[in-house]
C-alpha positions as CSV (number, residue, x, y, z in Angstrom):
1,M,0.0,0.0,0.0
2,A,1.1,3.6,-0.5
3,T,2.7,5.5,2.3
4,T,0.9,8.2,4.3
5,K,1.4,10.6,1.4
6,N,-1.8,9.4,-0.1
7,I,-1.6,9.1,-3.8
8,L,-5.3,9.6,-4.4
9,N,-5.3,12.9,-2.5
10,L,-2.1,14.5,-3.6
11,T,-1.7,13.7,-7.3
12,R,-2.8,15.8,-10.3
13,T,-6.0,14.8,-11.9
14,S,-5.0,16.0,-15.3
15,F,-1.8,16.7,-17.3
16,V,-1.7,19.8,-19.4
17,H,0.9,20.2,-22.2
18,E,0.3,22.1,-25.4
19,K,3.4,21.5,-27.5
20,T,3.4,18.5,-29.7
21,I,6.4,16.5,-31.1
22,N,7.0,16.2,-34.8
23,W,9.6,13.7,-36.0
24,F,9.4,12.6,-39.7
25,P,12.9,12.0,-41.1
26,G,13.5,11.6,-44.8
27,H,13.7,7.8,-44.8
28,M,10.1,7.6,-43.5
29,A,8.8,9.7,-46.4
30,K,10.8,7.4,-48.8
31,G,9.4,4.3,-46.9
32,I,5.8,5.4,-47.4
33,K,6.4,5.8,-51.2
34,Q,7.9,2.3,-51.4
35,M,5.2,0.9,-49.3
36,Q,2.5,2.3,-51.5
37,D,4.3,1.0,-54.6
38,Q,4.6,-2.5,-53.3
39,L,1.2,-2.7,-51.7
40,R,-0.5,-3.9,-54.9
41,S,1.5,-7.2,-54.8
42,V,0.8,-7.8,-51.1
43,D,-1.9,-10.2,-49.9
44,L,-1.9,-9.4,-46.2
45,V,-0.9,-6.4,-44.2
46,V,0.3,-7.1,-40.6
47,E,0.0,-3.8,-38.8
48,T,2.0,-3.8,-35.6
49,R,1.0,-1.6,-32.6
50,D,2.3,-1.3,-29.1
51,A,0.2,-3.0,-26.4
52,R,1.3,-0.4,-23.9
53,I,-0.4,2.3,-26.0
54,P,-3.1,0.4,-28.0
55,L,-4.8,3.6,-29.1
56,S,-1.8,6.0,-29.3
57,S,0.2,3.6,-31.5
58,I,-2.5,3.7,-34.3
59,N,-1.0,5.6,-37.2
60,P,-3.8,7.3,-39.2
61,Q,-1.5,7.5,-42.2
62,L,-1.2,3.8,-42.3
63,E,-5.0,3.5,-42.1
64,Q,-5.2,5.6,-45.2
65,I,-2.4,3.7,-47.1
66,V,-3.7,0.2,-46.3
67,G,-7.3,1.1,-47.1
68,N,-9.3,-2.1,-47.8
69,K,-6.4,-4.4,-48.1
70,S,-6.7,-7.6,-45.9
71,R,-5.2,-6.7,-42.6
72,L,-4.3,-8.2,-39.3
73,V,-3.6,-5.9,-36.3
74,V,-0.9,-7.2,-34.0
75,Y,-0.5,-5.8,-30.5
76,N,3.1,-6.5,-29.7
77,K,5.0,-6.2,-26.4
78,V,2.0,-7.6,-24.6
79,D,4.4,-8.9,-21.9
80,L,4.8,-5.2,-20.8
81,A,1.1,-4.4,-20.8
82,P,-1.5,-5.6,-18.2
83,P,-3.4,-8.8,-19.3
84,E,-6.8,-7.2,-18.8
85,I,-6.3,-4.8,-21.8
86,E,-6.8,-7.7,-24.2
87,Q,-10.5,-8.0,-23.6
88,A,-11.1,-4.2,-23.9
89,V,-8.9,-3.9,-27.0
90,R,-10.4,-6.9,-28.7
91,R,-13.9,-5.6,-28.0
92,E,-13.2,-2.1,-29.5
93,M,-11.3,-3.4,-32.5
94,T,-14.0,-5.9,-33.3
95,K,-16.5,-3.0,-33.4
96,R,-14.3,-1.6,-36.1
97,N,-14.0,-4.8,-38.1
98,Q,-10.3,-5.3,-37.3
99,R,-8.9,-8.7,-36.5
100,V,-6.4,-8.6,-33.7
101,V,-3.8,-10.8,-32.0
102,F,-1.6,-10.1,-29.1
103,T,2.1,-11.1,-29.2
104,D,5.4,-11.2,-27.3
105,A,8.0,-11.5,-30.0
106,N,10.0,-13.8,-27.6
107,A,7.2,-16.2,-27.1
108,A,6.8,-18.8,-29.9
109,N,3.2,-19.6,-29.1
110,S,2.0,-16.0,-29.5
111,I,3.9,-15.6,-32.8
112,K,2.2,-18.7,-34.1
113,R,-1.1,-16.8,-33.9
114,I,0.1,-14.5,-36.7
115,M,1.4,-17.5,-38.7
116,N,-1.9,-19.3,-38.3
117,V,-3.8,-16.3,-39.9
118,A,-1.5,-16.2,-42.8
119,V,-1.7,-20.0,-43.3
120,D,-5.5,-19.9,-43.3
121,I,-5.5,-17.2,-46.0
122,A,-3.0,-19.1,-48.1
123,K,-4.9,-22.4,-47.9
124,S,-8.3,-20.7,-48.6
125,D,-7.3,-20.5,-52.3
126,M,-4.1,-22.2,-53.3
127,V,-4.6,-21.0,-56.9
128,K,-5.0,-17.4,-56.0
129,Y,-2.2,-17.6,-53.4
130,P,0.6,-19.8,-54.9
131,E,2.7,-17.9,-52.4
132,L,1.4,-15.5,-49.8
133,S,3.1,-12.0,-49.6
134,V,2.8,-10.3,-46.2
135,M,3.8,-6.7,-45.5
136,V,4.7,-5.8,-41.9
137,V,4.0,-2.1,-41.1
138,G,3.7,0.0,-38.0
139,M,5.1,3.0,-36.1
140,P,8.8,3.1,-35.0
141,N,9.9,0.7,-32.3
142,V,6.7,-1.3,-32.0
143,G,8.7,-4.5,-32.7
144,K,8.1,-5.1,-36.4
145,S,11.5,-6.5,-37.1
146,S,11.4,-8.6,-33.9
147,I,8.2,-10.2,-35.2
148,I,9.7,-10.9,-38.6
149,N,12.7,-12.6,-37.0
150,A,10.4,-14.6,-34.7
151,L,8.2,-15.7,-37.6
152,R,11.2,-16.8,-39.5
153,R,12.5,-18.7,-36.4
154,V,9.2,-20.4,-35.8
155,G,8.4,-21.1,-39.5
156,V,11.6,-22.2,-41.0
157,G,14.0,-22.5,-38.1
158,R,16.4,-19.9,-39.4
159,G,18.1,-17.0,-37.7
160,K,17.8,-13.2,-37.7
161,A,16.7,-11.6,-41.0
162,A,15.8,-8.1,-40.0
163,S,17.7,-5.6,-37.9
164,T,16.3,-4.8,-34.4
165,G,17.1,-2.2,-31.8
166,A,15.7,-0.4,-28.7
167,K,15.9,2.9,-30.5
168,P,13.4,4.0,-33.2
169,G,14.4,4.2,-36.8
170,V,16.6,1.0,-37.0
171,T,14.8,-0.2,-40.2
172,R,15.4,2.6,-42.7
173,A,14.4,0.9,-46.0
174,M,12.1,-1.7,-47.5
175,S,13.6,-5.2,-47.3
176,S,13.5,-7.9,-50.0
177,K,11.1,-10.8,-49.4
178,I,11.9,-13.0,-46.4
179,K,10.7,-16.6,-46.4
180,V,9.0,-17.6,-43.1
181,L,7.2,-20.8,-44.2
182,E,7.9,-23.4,-46.8
183,S,4.4,-24.9,-47.1
184,P,2.3,-23.1,-47.9
185,P,5.0,-20.6,-49.0
186,I,4.8,-17.4,-47.1
187,Y,7.1,-14.4,-47.5
188,L,7.3,-11.2,-45.4
189,V,8.4,-7.7,-46.4
190,D,9.8,-5.5,-43.6
191,T,9.2,-1.7,-43.8
192,P,10.7,1.3,-42.0
193,G,8.7,2.4,-38.9
194,V,6.5,5.2,-40.2
195,M,5.6,8.1,-37.8
196,M,2.6,10.2,-38.7
197,P,3.9,13.5,-40.1
198,H,1.8,15.5,-37.6
199,I,0.6,14.3,-34.2
200,P,-2.1,16.8,-33.3
201,D,-2.5,15.7,-29.7
202,P,0.5,16.6,-27.5
203,I,-0.3,13.8,-24.9
204,T,-0.5,11.2,-27.6
205,A,2.9,12.4,-28.8
206,I,4.3,12.1,-25.3
207,K,3.0,8.5,-25.0
208,V,4.6,7.5,-28.3
209,A,7.9,9.1,-27.2
210,L,7.7,7.4,-23.7
211,T,7.4,4.0,-25.3
212,G,10.4,4.6,-27.6
213,G,8.6,5.6,-30.8
214,I,10.3,9.0,-31.0
215,K,14.0,9.6,-30.4
216,D,14.7,11.0,-26.9
217,N,16.8,13.8,-28.3
218,I,13.8,15.0,-30.3
219,A,11.4,14.9,-27.3
220,D,11.9,16.9,-24.1
221,E,12.9,14.2,-21.6
222,S,11.8,16.3,-18.6
223,I,8.3,16.5,-20.0
224,L,8.3,12.7,-20.7
225,A,9.4,12.0,-17.1
226,D,6.8,14.4,-15.6
227,Y,4.1,12.7,-17.6
228,L,5.3,9.3,-16.6
229,L,5.3,10.4,-12.9
230,F,1.7,11.7,-13.4
231,R,0.6,8.3,-14.8
232,L,2.4,6.2,-12.2
233,N,0.6,8.1,-9.5
234,R,-2.7,7.2,-11.2
235,F,-1.9,3.5,-10.7
236,P,-2.7,3.0,-7.0
237,L,-1.2,-0.5,-6.9
238,V,2.1,0.6,-8.4
239,E,4.6,1.4,-5.7
240,Y,7.1,3.0,-7.9
241,H,8.8,4.8,-5.0
242,K,9.8,1.4,-3.5
243,V,11.0,0.1,-6.9
244,L,13.2,3.2,-7.2
245,G,14.3,3.0,-3.6
246,I,13.0,6.4,-2.5
247,K,11.1,7.2,0.7
248,E,7.6,8.0,-0.6
249,P,5.6,8.9,-3.7
250,T,5.6,12.4,-4.9
251,D,3.8,14.5,-7.5
252,D,6.7,16.8,-8.1
253,I,9.1,15.7,-10.8
254,G,11.9,18.0,-9.4
255,E,11.6,16.3,-6.0
256,L,11.7,12.9,-7.6
257,I,14.8,13.7,-9.6
258,E,16.5,15.1,-6.5
259,H,15.9,12.0,-4.4
260,L,16.5,9.5,-7.2
261,S,19.8,11.2,-8.2
262,K,21.2,10.6,-4.7
263,K,19.9,7.1,-4.7
264,I,21.7,6.1,-7.9
265,G,24.7,8.3,-7.4
266,A,23.9,10.6,-10.3
267,L,25.8,13.6,-8.9
268,R,28.3,15.9,-10.4
269,Q,31.4,17.3,-8.7
270,G,30.3,19.3,-5.6
271,G,27.1,17.2,-5.1
272,E,25.2,18.9,-8.0
273,V,22.3,16.7,-9.3
274,D,23.0,15.2,-12.8
275,V,19.5,15.8,-14.1
276,D,20.1,14.2,-17.5
277,K,21.5,11.0,-16.1
278,T,18.7,10.7,-13.6
279,L,16.0,11.4,-16.3
280,H,17.6,8.6,-18.4
281,Y,17.5,6.2,-15.5
282,F,13.8,6.9,-14.7
283,L,12.7,6.6,-18.3
284,R,14.8,3.4,-18.9
285,S,13.2,1.9,-15.7
286,Y,9.8,2.3,-17.2
287,R,10.7,1.0,-20.6
288,S,12.3,-2.1,-19.2
289,G,9.1,-2.9,-17.3
290,V,10.4,-2.6,-13.7
291,F,7.3,-0.8,-12.6
292,G,5.1,-3.7,-13.8
293,R,2.8,-4.2,-16.8
294,L,1.3,-0.8,-17.5
295,C,-1.0,0.7,-20.1
296,L,-0.8,4.4,-20.8
297,D,-4.1,4.7,-22.7
298,D,-7.5,4.8,-21.0
299,L,-9.6,1.9,-22.3
300,D,-13.0,2.4,-20.8
301,E,-15.7,2.6,-23.5
302,E,-16.2,6.3,-23.0
303,S,-12.5,7.1,-23.4
304,V,-12.2,4.9,-26.4
305,D,-15.2,6.3,-28.1
306,A,-13.9,9.8,-27.5
307,F,-10.5,8.9,-29.0
308,F,-12.0,7.7,-32.2
309,K,-14.5,10.5,-32.4
310,N,-11.8,13.1,-32.0
311,S,-9.0,11.2,-33.8
312,V,-7.5,12.3,-37.2
313,L,-8.6,8.8,-38.2
314,N,-11.9,10.5,-39.0
315,R,-10.5,13.4,-41.0
316,P,-7.6,14.2,-43.2
317,L,-5.1,16.9,-42.3
318,S,-6.2,20.4,-43.3
319,K,-4.0,22.1,-45.9
320,N,-2.6,24.3,-43.1
321,Q,-1.8,21.3,-40.8
322,D,-0.2,19.5,-43.7
323,K,2.0,22.4,-44.5
324,K,3.0,22.8,-40.9
325,A,3.8,19.1,-40.6
326,K,5.9,19.2,-43.7
327,R,7.8,22.3,-42.6
328,A,8.4,20.7,-39.1
329,A,9.6,17.5,-40.8
330,Q,12.0,19.4,-43.1
331,R,13.4,21.4,-40.2
332,Q,14.0,18.1,-38.3
333,R,15.7,16.5,-41.3
334,S,18.0,19.6,-41.7
335,L,18.8,19.5,-38.0
336,E,19.7,15.8,-38.1
337,K,21.8,16.4,-41.3
338,A,23.7,19.2,-39.6
339,K,24.3,17.1,-36.5
340,S,25.6,14.2,-38.6
341,K,28.2,16.6,-40.2
342,N,29.1,18.0,-36.8
343,L,28.0,21.5,-37.9
344,I,26.1,22.0,-34.6
């Protein structure tokens, strides 16, 4: 149970942040074009999302690209999300005519669920599908390449075929076809993680960044940490202060950083707090699952309905929003290019 500093009485009831995060490097724009070109020869699209943010990891741009193509939605990293989300997510996705499976890329049994869907399609018409072509898509760092490697391991007993990493943007180009099953023959195509050019909701952007979908140097880590603290305080059964080894919960990110820095020895000469090192530690702790299996999206029916009602899934970007998104993306590409040449 929580300490005398009662979480329910002392925490914020809302988190206000107005500045969104835009990250759309050049390889993503190129990836979208390649994806659209190859989609005609694809039989099944496997759209990968993050089970920790089942709503926030929906990319409206992918919705528009995939269109009416046969699709399977895979909620990956389910080992880091609470088990009870599966019922709520399945209920809401079924309402929207989306087939879903839940996976942990390290668990063969869950990966077989994807394979079973592909096999069923291939066997439904062997003339139409002499070999089944599957395109794997999703936002950065949702585990697409890990799923491809797991499917290959389960299906043909072979090793790694796609690059993986904890940072977003590891896959930067379309891959050639990768065989994952001999009979019926099934091939996969990996794609770069595609971020939406413009995330209109700042809180959604924070959730995507918190789960590793946006590079930390693009997002403001102090804001990410503050939002994470806000969310942790809203999970009454999560005693994060004990996990971190600090005395009691707090609603002040500055106070948390001060106590945590002393606990982990993140101090500069003279005893000054190393804020950056402490922020990194706090964020890494969440991403590695030490606080338990947490979902950052609210999945009650009212919240889900509100998400889809207000989502850009229901409307294209206005011309002004589109221009702003493209300008922001171009600025970011220029910044990254300058950094790579050590100009800044």
